[in-house]
DSSP file (Angstrom, degrees, kcal/mol; ACC not computed):
  #  RESIDUE AA STRUCTURE BP1 BP2  ACC     N-H-->O    O-->H-N    N-H-->O    O-->H-N    TCO  KAPPA ALPHA  PHI   PSI    X-CA   Y-CA   Z-CA
    1    1 A M              0   0    0      0, 0.0     3,-0.1     0, 0.0     4,-0.1   0.000 360.0 360.0 360.0 142.3   46.0   31.6 -141.7
    2    2 A P    >   -     0   0    0      0, 0.0     3,-1.3     0, 0.0     2,-0.1  -0.237 360.0 -90.2 -59.7 153.4   42.8   33.3 -142.7
    3    3 A R  T 3  S+     0   0    0      1,-0.2     0, 0.0     0, 0.0     0, 0.0  -0.418 112.2  26.6 -65.8 144.6   39.7   32.2 -140.9
    4    4 A G  T 3  S+     0   0    0      1,-0.3    -1,-0.2    -2,-0.1     2,-0.2   0.644  82.6 150.8  77.4  17.0   37.8   29.4 -142.6
    5    5 A S    <   -     0   0    0     -3,-1.3    -1,-0.3     1,-0.1     0, 0.0  -0.543  48.5-108.5 -75.2 150.1   40.9   28.1 -144.3
    6    6 A S     >  -     0   0    0     -2,-0.2     4,-2.0     1,-0.1     5,-0.1  -0.240  20.6-113.9 -75.0 160.2   40.8   24.3 -145.0
    7    7 A P  H  > S+     0   0    0      0, 0.0     4,-2.7     0, 0.0     5,-0.2   0.868 118.5  59.2 -63.3 -31.9   42.9   21.8 -143.2
    8    8 A K  H  > S+     0   0    0      1,-0.2     4,-2.5     2,-0.2     5,-0.2   0.936 107.0  45.6 -61.6 -44.3   44.7   21.1 -146.5
    9    9 A R  H  > S+     0   0    0      2,-0.2     4,-3.0     1,-0.2    -1,-0.2   0.898 111.4  53.6 -67.6 -38.5   45.8   24.8 -146.6
   10   10 A E  H  X S+     0   0    0     -4,-2.0     4,-2.2     1,-0.2    -2,-0.2   0.948 110.9  45.0 -61.0 -45.3   46.8   24.7 -142.9
   11   11 A R  H  X S+     0   0    0     -4,-2.7     4,-2.4     2,-0.2    -2,-0.2   0.907 112.8  51.4 -62.4 -41.4   49.1   21.6 -143.6
   12   12 A Q  H  X S+     0   0    0     -4,-2.5     4,-2.4    -5,-0.2     5,-0.2   0.917 109.5  51.3 -63.2 -42.0   50.5   23.3 -146.8
   13   13 A Y  H  X S+     0   0    0     -4,-3.0     4,-2.8     2,-0.2    -1,-0.2   0.934 112.5  45.2 -58.0 -47.5   51.3   26.5 -144.7
   14   14 A E  H  X S+     0   0    0     -4,-2.2     4,-2.4     1,-0.2    -2,-0.2   0.887 112.3  51.2 -66.0 -40.3   53.1   24.5 -142.0
   15   15 A H  H  X S+     0   0    0     -4,-2.4     4,-1.7     2,-0.2    -1,-0.2   0.882 113.8  43.5 -61.7 -44.6   55.0   22.5 -144.6
   16   16 A I  H  X S+     0   0    0     -4,-2.4     4,-2.5     2,-0.2    -2,-0.2   0.924 113.7  51.0 -70.9 -42.5   56.2   25.5 -146.4
   17   17 A K  H  X S+     0   0    0     -4,-2.8     4,-1.8     1,-0.2    -2,-0.2   0.896 112.1  46.9 -57.7 -42.8   57.1   27.4 -143.2
   18   18 A E  H  X S+     0   0    0     -4,-2.4     4,-2.0     2,-0.2    -1,-0.2   0.852 112.7  49.8 -70.2 -36.0   59.1   24.4 -141.9
   19   19 A S  H  X S+     0   0    0     -4,-1.7     4,-1.4     2,-0.2    -2,-0.2   0.905 110.5  50.1 -69.3 -39.5   61.0   24.1 -145.3
   20   20 A A  H  <>S+     0   0    0     -4,-2.5     5,-2.4     2,-0.2     4,-0.3   0.915 111.5  49.1 -67.4 -41.5   61.8   27.8 -145.3
   21   21 A E  H ><5S+     0   0    0     -4,-1.8     3,-1.5     1,-0.2    -1,-0.2   0.897 107.9  53.7 -63.7 -39.5   63.2   27.5 -141.7
   22   22 A K  H 3<5S+     0   0    0     -4,-2.0    -1,-0.2     1,-0.3    -2,-0.2   0.800 104.8  55.6 -67.3 -26.7   65.3   24.5 -142.6
   23   23 A R  T 3<5S-     0   0    0     -4,-1.4    -1,-0.3    -3,-0.3    -2,-0.2   0.492 129.4 -95.9 -80.4  -5.5   66.7   26.6 -145.5
   24   24 A G  T < 5S+     0   0    0     -3,-1.5    -3,-0.2     1,-0.3     2,-0.2   0.475  73.8 145.1 107.7   5.7   67.8   29.2 -143.0
   25   25 A A      < -     0   0    0     -5,-2.4    -1,-0.3    -6,-0.2    -2,-0.0  -0.474  53.7-107.5 -75.3 147.3   65.0   31.7 -143.2
   26   26 A S     >  -     0   0    0     -2,-0.2     4,-2.6     1,-0.1     5,-0.2  -0.200  33.1-105.9 -65.5 167.2   64.1   33.6 -140.0
   27   27 A E  H  > S+     0   0    0      1,-0.2     4,-2.3     2,-0.2     5,-0.1   0.911 121.6  47.4 -55.8 -45.9   60.8   32.6 -138.3
   28   28 A G  H  > S+     0   0    0      2,-0.2     4,-2.1     1,-0.2    -1,-0.2   0.905 113.7  46.0 -68.7 -41.2   59.1   35.8 -139.5
   29   29 A R  H  > S+     0   0    0      1,-0.2     4,-2.5     2,-0.2    -1,-0.2   0.883 111.5  52.6 -67.9 -37.2   60.4   35.4 -143.0
   30   30 A A  H  X S+     0   0    0     -4,-2.6     4,-2.4     2,-0.2    -2,-0.2   0.909 108.3  50.8 -59.9 -44.8   59.4   31.8 -143.1
   31   31 A K  H  X S+     0   0    0     -4,-2.3     4,-2.8     2,-0.2    -2,-0.2   0.932 110.8  50.1 -56.7 -49.3   55.9   32.7 -142.0
   32   32 A E  H  X S+     0   0    0     -4,-2.1     4,-2.6     2,-0.2     5,-0.2   0.904 110.9  47.5 -52.8 -51.7   55.7   35.4 -144.8
   33   33 A I  H  X S+     0   0    0     -4,-2.5     4,-2.1     1,-0.2    -1,-0.2   0.903 114.0  47.9 -59.7 -43.0   56.8   33.0 -147.5
   34   34 A A  H  X S+     0   0    0     -4,-2.4     4,-2.5     2,-0.2    -2,-0.2   0.903 113.1  46.3 -69.8 -42.1   54.4   30.4 -146.4
   35   35 A A  H  X S+     0   0    0     -4,-2.8     4,-3.0     2,-0.2     5,-0.2   0.928 112.8  50.2 -66.0 -45.7   51.4   32.8 -146.1
   36   36 A R  H  X S+     0   0    0     -4,-2.6     4,-2.0     2,-0.2    -2,-0.2   0.919 114.0  45.6 -56.4 -47.7   52.1   34.4 -149.6
   37   37 A T  H  X S+     0   0    0     -4,-2.1     4,-2.1    -5,-0.2    -2,-0.2   0.923 114.9  45.4 -70.0 -45.7   52.4   31.0 -151.2
   38   38 A V  H  X S+     0   0    0     -4,-2.5     4,-2.5     2,-0.2    -2,-0.2   0.906 112.5  51.6 -66.8 -42.8   49.3   29.6 -149.6
   39   39 A N  H  X S+     0   0    0     -4,-3.0     4,-1.7    -5,-0.2    -1,-0.2   0.866 111.2  49.3 -62.3 -33.0   47.2   32.8 -150.4
   40   40 A K  H  X S+     0   0    0     -4,-2.0     4,-2.2    -5,-0.2    -2,-0.2   0.900 110.4  48.9 -72.1 -38.4   48.3   32.6 -154.0
   41   41 A E  H  X S+     0   0    0     -4,-2.1     4,-1.6     1,-0.2    -2,-0.2   0.855 109.7  52.3 -64.9 -35.0   47.4   29.0 -154.2
   42   42 A R  H  <>S+     0   0    0     -4,-2.5     5,-2.7     2,-0.2     6,-0.6   0.864 109.6  50.2 -66.5 -36.5   44.0   29.8 -152.7
   43   43 A A  H ><5S+     0   0    0     -4,-1.7     3,-0.9     4,-0.2    -2,-0.2   0.913 109.4  49.5 -69.3 -42.7   43.4   32.5 -155.3
   44   44 A R  H 3<5S+     0   0    0     -4,-2.2    -1,-0.2     1,-0.2    -2,-0.2   0.873 111.2  49.6 -64.6 -33.8   44.3   30.2 -158.1
   45   45 A A  T 3<5S-     0   0    0     -4,-1.6    -1,-0.2    -5,-0.2    -2,-0.2   0.545 116.6-115.1 -81.6  -8.9   41.8   27.5 -156.7
   46   46 A G  T < 5S+     0   0    0     -3,-0.9    -3,-0.2    -4,-0.5    -2,-0.1   0.782  80.2 128.0  75.4  24.2   39.1   30.2 -156.4
   47   47 A E      < +     0   0    0     -5,-2.7     2,-0.3    -6,-0.2    -4,-0.2   0.411  53.6  69.0 -94.3  -4.9   39.0   29.8 -152.7
   48   48 A S  S    S-     0   0    0     -6,-0.6     3,-0.0    -5,-0.2    -9,-0.0  -0.875  76.4-130.7-121.5 155.5   39.5   33.6 -151.9
   49   49 A A  S    S+     0   0    0     -2,-0.3     2,-0.3     1,-0.1    -1,-0.1   0.838  92.8  27.0 -76.6 -31.7   37.2   36.4 -152.3
   50   50 A T        +     0   0    0      2,-0.0     2,-0.3     0, 0.0    -1,-0.1  -0.917  66.1 177.1-125.0 157.7   39.8   38.7 -154.0
   51   51 A A        -     0   0    0     -2,-0.3   -11,-0.1    -8,-0.0     2,-0.0  -0.973  26.3-120.4-158.0 144.7   42.9   37.9 -156.2
   52   52 A S     >  -     0   0    0     -2,-0.3     4,-1.3     1,-0.1     5,-0.1  -0.333  32.4-110.8 -76.1 161.6   45.5   39.8 -158.1
   53   53 A K  H  > S+     0   0    0      1,-0.2     4,-2.2     2,-0.2     3,-0.3   0.908 119.0  53.0 -59.5 -39.9   46.0   39.2 -161.8
   54   54 A T  H  > S+     0   0    0      1,-0.2     4,-0.8     2,-0.2    -1,-0.2   0.841 105.3  55.4 -69.0 -28.3   49.4   37.6 -161.2
   55   55 A S  H  4 S+     0   0    0      1,-0.2    -1,-0.2     2,-0.1    -2,-0.2   0.849 119.0  30.5 -69.0 -32.5   47.8   35.1 -158.8
   56   56 A T  H  < S+     0   0    0     -4,-1.3    -2,-0.2    -3,-0.3    -1,-0.2   0.616 123.2  43.0-106.0 -15.2   45.2   33.9 -161.2
   57   57 A R  H  < S+     0   0    0     -4,-2.2    -3,-0.2    -5,-0.1    -2,-0.1   0.324  76.8 123.1-117.2   9.9   46.9   34.2 -164.6
   58   58 A D     <  -     0   0    0     -4,-0.8     4,-0.0    -5,-0.2    -4,-0.0  -0.431  60.1-138.0 -62.8 141.0   50.4   32.9 -163.9
   59   59 A R  S    S+     0   0    0     -2,-0.1     2,-0.3     2,-0.0    -1,-0.1   0.866  86.2  39.8 -68.0 -37.4   51.3   30.1 -166.1
   60   60 A K  S    S-     0   0    0      1,-0.0     2,-0.1     2,-0.0    -2,-0.1  -0.821  82.9-122.3-111.4 154.4   53.0   28.1 -163.2
   61   61 A S     >  -     0   0    0     -2,-0.3     4,-2.5     1,-0.1     5,-0.2  -0.364  38.2 -99.3 -82.3 170.2   51.9   27.7 -159.7
   62   62 A A  H  > S+     0   0    0      1,-0.2     4,-2.1     2,-0.2     5,-0.4   0.962 123.3  49.5 -64.3 -44.0   54.3   28.8 -157.0
   63   63 A P  H  4 S+     0   0    0      0, 0.0    -1,-0.2     0, 0.0    -3,-0.0   0.925 113.1  49.3 -61.1 -38.1   55.6   25.2 -156.2
   64   64 A Q  H  4 S+     0   0    0      1,-0.2    -2,-0.2     2,-0.1    -4,-0.0   0.916 109.2  49.9 -62.0 -42.6   56.2   24.7 -160.0
   65   65 A R  H >< S-     0   0    0     -4,-2.5     3,-1.4     1,-0.1    -1,-0.2   0.814  89.3-160.6 -70.4 -31.7   58.1   27.9 -160.3
   66   66 A G  T 3<  -     0   0    0     -4,-2.1    -4,-0.1     1,-0.3    -2,-0.1   0.772  65.3 -53.7  60.3  31.6   60.3   27.0 -157.4
   67   67 A G  T >> S+     0   0    0     -5,-0.4     3,-1.8     1,-0.1     4,-0.5   0.610  90.0 145.1  85.3  10.6   61.5   30.4 -156.6
   68   68 A E  T <4 S+     0   0    0     -3,-1.4     3,-0.2     1,-0.3    -2,-0.1   0.698  72.5  51.4 -64.0 -16.2   62.8   31.2 -160.2
   69   69 A R  T >4 S+     0   0    0      1,-0.2     3,-1.5     2,-0.1    -1,-0.3   0.608  87.6  83.0 -92.7  -9.0   61.8   34.9 -159.8
   70   70 A S  T <4 S+     0   0    0     -3,-1.8    -2,-0.2     1,-0.3    -1,-0.2   0.811  99.2  36.8 -64.1 -28.1   63.6   35.5 -156.5
   71   71 A H  T 3< S+     0   0    0     -4,-0.5    -1,-0.3    -3,-0.2     2,-0.2   0.170 100.6  98.5-110.0  18.6   66.9   36.1 -158.2
   72   72 A Q    <   +     0   0    0     -3,-1.5     2,-0.3     4,-0.1     3,-0.1  -0.614  39.6 113.5-104.1 166.9   65.6   37.9 -161.1
   73   73 A G  S    S-     0   0    0     -2,-0.2     3,-0.5     1,-0.1    -2,-0.0  -0.964  79.0 -49.7 160.3-171.5   65.4   41.7 -161.8
   74   74 A A  S    S+     0   0    0     -2,-0.3    -1,-0.1     1,-0.2    -2,-0.0   0.890 138.3  19.7 -59.8 -43.8   66.8   44.4 -163.9
   75   75 A Q  S    S-     0   0    0      1,-0.4    -1,-0.2    -3,-0.1    -3,-0.0   0.152 108.3-119.1-113.9  16.6   70.4   43.3 -163.3
   76   76 A G  S    S+     0   0    0     -3,-0.5    -1,-0.4     2,-0.0    -4,-0.1  -0.385  71.9   1.3  78.4-152.1   69.9   39.7 -162.1
   77   77 A P  S    S-     0   0    0      0, 0.0    -6,-0.1     0, 0.0     2,-0.1  -0.250  81.1-109.1 -68.3 161.5   71.1   38.6 -158.7
   78   78 A T     >  -     0   0    0      1,-0.1     4,-2.2     4,-0.0     3,-0.3  -0.341  27.1-107.5 -83.8 166.8   72.7   41.1 -156.3
   79   79 A K  H  > S+     0   0    0      1,-0.2     4,-3.5     2,-0.2     5,-0.2   0.903 121.8  53.6 -55.0 -42.9   76.3   41.1 -155.4
   80   80 A D  H  > S+     0   0    0      1,-0.2     4,-2.2     2,-0.2    -1,-0.2   0.876 109.0  48.9 -58.7 -40.5   75.5   39.9 -151.9
   81   81 A Q  H  > S+     0   0    0     -3,-0.3     4,-1.4     2,-0.2    -1,-0.2   0.896 113.5  46.4 -68.5 -42.5   73.5   37.0 -153.5
   82   82 A L  H  X S+     0   0    0     -4,-2.2     4,-2.9     2,-0.2     5,-0.2   0.920 111.9  51.2 -65.7 -48.9   76.5   36.1 -155.8
   83   83 A Y  H  X S+     0   0    0     -4,-3.5     4,-2.5     1,-0.2    -2,-0.2   0.893 107.9  51.5 -60.9 -38.2   79.0   36.4 -152.9
   84   84 A A  H  X S+     0   0    0     -4,-2.2     4,-1.4     2,-0.2    -1,-0.2   0.819 111.8  47.6 -68.4 -30.2   76.9   34.0 -150.7
   85   85 A E  H  X S+     0   0    0     -4,-1.4     4,-1.7     2,-0.2    -2,-0.2   0.887 111.6  50.3 -75.4 -35.4   76.8   31.5 -153.5
   86   86 A A  H  X>S+     0   0    0     -4,-2.9     5,-2.5     1,-0.2     4,-1.0   0.906 110.4  50.7 -64.2 -40.2   80.6   31.9 -154.1
   87   87 A R  H ><5S+     0   0    0     -4,-2.5     3,-0.5    -5,-0.2    -1,-0.2   0.922 109.9  49.3 -60.9 -41.8   81.2   31.4 -150.4
   88   88 A K  H 3<5S+     0   0    0     -4,-1.4    -1,-0.2     1,-0.2    -2,-0.2   0.817 114.8  43.9 -61.9 -34.7   79.1   28.2 -150.6
   89   89 A R  H 3<5S-     0   0    0     -4,-1.7    -1,-0.2    -5,-0.1    -2,-0.2   0.505 114.3-118.6 -94.7  -8.1   81.0   26.8 -153.6
   90   90 A G  T <<5 -     0   0    0     -4,-1.0     2,-0.4    -3,-0.5    -3,-0.2   0.924  40.2-174.8  72.7  42.5   84.4   27.9 -152.0
   91   91 A V    > < -     0   0    0     -5,-2.5     3,-1.0    -6,-0.1    -1,-0.2  -0.642  22.8-129.1 -75.2 120.3   85.4   30.4 -154.8
   92   92 A E  T 3  S+     0   0    0     -2,-0.4    -1,-0.1     1,-0.2    -5,-0.0  -0.448  87.3  17.2 -73.4 142.9   89.1   31.6 -153.9
   93   93 A G  T >  S+     0   0    0     -2,-0.1     3,-1.0     1,-0.1     4,-0.3   0.573  79.6 137.6  77.7  10.1   89.5   35.4 -153.9
   94   94 A R  G X   +     0   0    0     -3,-1.0     3,-0.8     1,-0.2    -2,-0.1   0.735  56.7  68.1 -62.5 -22.1   85.8   36.2 -153.7
   95   95 A S  G 3  S+     0   0    0      1,-0.3    -1,-0.2   -12,-0.0    -3,-0.0   0.858 106.8  39.6 -73.0 -28.9   86.1   39.0 -151.1
   96   96 A S  G <  S+     0   0    0     -3,-1.0    -1,-0.3     2,-0.0     2,-0.2   0.367  93.2 108.9-103.9   8.7   87.8   41.3 -153.5
   97   97 A M    <   -     0   0    0     -3,-0.8     2,-0.1    -4,-0.3   -14,-0.0  -0.542  63.4-130.8 -82.3 147.0   85.8   40.4 -156.6
   98   98 A T     >  -     0   0    0     -2,-0.2     4,-2.6     1,-0.1     5,-0.2  -0.374  36.7 -93.3 -86.6 177.9   83.3   42.8 -158.2
   99   99 A K  H  > S+     0   0    0      1,-0.2     4,-2.4     2,-0.2     5,-0.2   0.911 127.1  49.3 -57.9 -44.7   79.7   41.7 -159.1
  100  100 A G  H  > S+     0   0    0      1,-0.2     4,-2.6     2,-0.2    -1,-0.2   0.914 110.3  48.7 -59.5 -49.4   80.8   40.9 -162.6
  101  101 A E  H  > S+     0   0    0      1,-0.2     4,-2.4     2,-0.2    -1,-0.2   0.881 110.2  51.3 -63.8 -36.5   83.8   38.9 -161.5
  102  102 A L  H  X S+     0   0    0     -4,-2.6     4,-2.0     2,-0.2    -2,-0.2   0.924 108.5  52.2 -63.6 -42.2   81.7   37.0 -159.1
  103  103 A A  H  X>S+     0   0    0     -4,-2.4     5,-2.6     1,-0.2     4,-0.6   0.938 112.7  45.0 -60.8 -47.6   79.2   36.2 -161.8
  104  104 A R  H ><5S+     0   0    0     -4,-2.6     3,-1.1     1,-0.2    -1,-0.2   0.904 109.4  54.4 -58.8 -42.3   81.9   34.9 -164.1
  105  105 A A  H 3<5S+     0   0    0     -4,-2.4    -1,-0.2     1,-0.3    -2,-0.2   0.850 111.5  46.1 -63.8 -34.1   83.6   32.9 -161.4
  106  106 A L  H 3<5S-     0   0    0     -4,-2.0    -1,-0.3    -5,-0.2    -2,-0.2   0.547 119.1-113.0 -86.9  -5.6   80.2   31.2 -160.8
  107  107 A G  T <<5       0   0    0     -3,-1.1    -3,-0.2    -4,-0.6    -2,-0.1   0.832 360.0 360.0  80.2  34.4   79.7   30.7 -164.6
  108  108 A R      <       0   0    0     -5,-2.6    -4,-0.2    -6,-0.1    -5,-0.1   0.423 360.0 360.0-105.7 360.0   76.8   33.0 -165.1
């Protein structure tokens, strides 16, 4: 955390980091997610010296958004992301499916 951050932001950082680790993120990735989230919240609250446009003009805060951008992109989720979800749901024959077939099998 940056110098001078408030105890509230310290607690928020630890909570987000622990949550990410529980979801299976590596320690380094969990720290990155927590730092980015807290930094964005600090920017939205006017607690940081500099802030990007997306930090201050977003309609939703990071917790409200809940990762909805993480699987978005030009073509949506990657084949690896679809495969992981199919494995979690127990879809039969997933190893030989294409990206489109995986998406259909998952109802996307």
